[in-house]
C-alpha positions as CSV (number, residue, x, y, z in Angstrom):
1,X,-36.3,-23.4,-54.5
2,X,-37.9,-20.7,-56.5
3,X,-36.7,-22.4,-59.7
4,X,-38.5,-25.7,-58.8
5,X,-41.7,-23.8,-58.1
6,X,-41.4,-22.0,-61.4
7,X,-40.8,-25.2,-63.2
8,X,-44.0,-26.7,-61.7
9,X,-46.0,-23.6,-62.6
10,X,-44.7,-23.2,-66.1
11,X,-46.6,-26.2,-67.6
12,X,-49.7,-25.0,-65.7
13,X,-49.4,-21.5,-67.1
14,X,-49.0,-22.9,-70.6
15,X,-52.0,-25.1,-70.2
16,X,-54.1,-22.1,-68.9
17,X,-53.0,-20.0,-71.9
18,X,-53.9,-22.7,-74.4
19,X,-57.2,-23.2,-72.7
20,X,-58.0,-19.5,-72.9
21,X,-56.9,-19.4,-76.6
22,X,-59.0,-22.4,-77.4
23,X,-62.1,-21.1,-75.6
24,X,-62.6,-18.4,-78.2
25,X,-64.5,-20.8,-80.5
26,X,-66.2,-23.2,-78.2
27,X,-69.8,-24.1,-77.2
28,X,-71.1,-22.8,-73.8
29,X,-70.7,-26.3,-72.4
30,X,-67.1,-26.4,-73.4
31,X,-66.6,-22.9,-72.0
32,X,-68.0,-24.0,-68.7
33,X,-65.6,-26.9,-68.6
34,X,-62.7,-24.5,-69.3
35,X,-63.9,-22.2,-66.6
36,X,-64.1,-25.1,-64.2
37,X,-60.6,-26.2,-65.2
38,X,-59.3,-22.6,-64.6
39,X,-61.0,-22.5,-61.2
40,X,-59.4,-25.9,-60.3
41,X,-56.0,-24.6,-61.4
42,X,-56.4,-21.5,-59.3
43,X,-57.2,-23.7,-56.3
44,X,-54.1,-25.8,-56.9
45,X,-52.0,-22.6,-57.2
46,X,-53.4,-21.4,-53.9
47,X,-52.6,-24.8,-52.3
48,X,-49.0,-24.6,-53.6
49,X,-48.6,-21.1,-52.2
50,X,-49.9,-22.3,-48.8
51,X,-47.4,-25.2,-49.0
52,X,-44.5,-22.9,-49.8
53,X,-45.5,-20.6,-46.9
54,X,-45.6,-23.6,-44.5
55,X,-42.2,-24.7,-45.7
56,X,-40.8,-21.3,-45.2
57,X,-42.2,-21.2,-41.7
58,X,-40.7,-24.6,-41.0
59,X,-37.3,-23.5,-42.3
60,X,-37.4,-20.4,-40.2
61,X,-38.2,-22.4,-37.1
62,X,-35.3,-24.8,-37.9
63,X,-32.9,-21.9,-38.2
64,X,-33.9,-20.7,-34.8
65,X,-33.3,-24.2,-33.3
66,X,-29.9,-24.5,-35.0
67,X,-28.9,-21.1,-33.7
68,X,-29.9,-22.1,-30.2
69,X,-28.0,-25.4,-30.4
70,X,-25.0,-23.6,-31.8
71,X,-25.0,-21.2,-28.9
72,X,-25.3,-24.0,-26.4
73,X,-22.5,-26.0,-28.0
74,X,-20.3,-22.9,-28.0
75,X,-21.1,-22.2,-24.3
76,X,-20.5,-25.9,-23.2
77,X,-17.2,-25.9,-25.2
78,X,-16.1,-22.6,-23.5
79,X,-16.9,-24.0,-20.0
80,X,-14.8,-27.1,-20.7
81,X,-12.0,-25.1,-22.4
82,X,-12.5,-26.9,-25.7
83,X,-11.8,-24.8,-28.8
84,X,-14.6,-24.6,-31.3
85,X,-13.6,-24.5,-35.0
86,X,-16.1,-22.8,-37.1
87,X,-16.3,-23.2,-40.9
88,X,-16.5,-20.0,-42.9
89,X,-20.1,-18.8,-43.0
90,X,-21.8,-18.6,-46.3
91,X,-24.1,-15.6,-47.0
92,X,-27.7,-16.2,-46.1
93,X,-29.9,-15.8,-49.1
94,X,-33.5,-14.9,-48.2
95,X,-36.3,-14.7,-50.7
């Protein structure tokens, strides 16, 4: 997930770096356009961060729901004397 986010931000970072480098010999009007572009990019990055935070929150909620359902299935199986085969658990990687 982090790799996808980095891949999306890398072109933006390159564009921002090129804009800053090119702004060294520009007219005030061009500098204002570059400043506006940088502000717009900063807004987009903030939006992306908000989206990532929301996705993380949604994922955490889904994990809670899955854990609850797993517990209920295990209890129902135990009440009915049905064996529950569990696959080996993979390590949970948290950012």
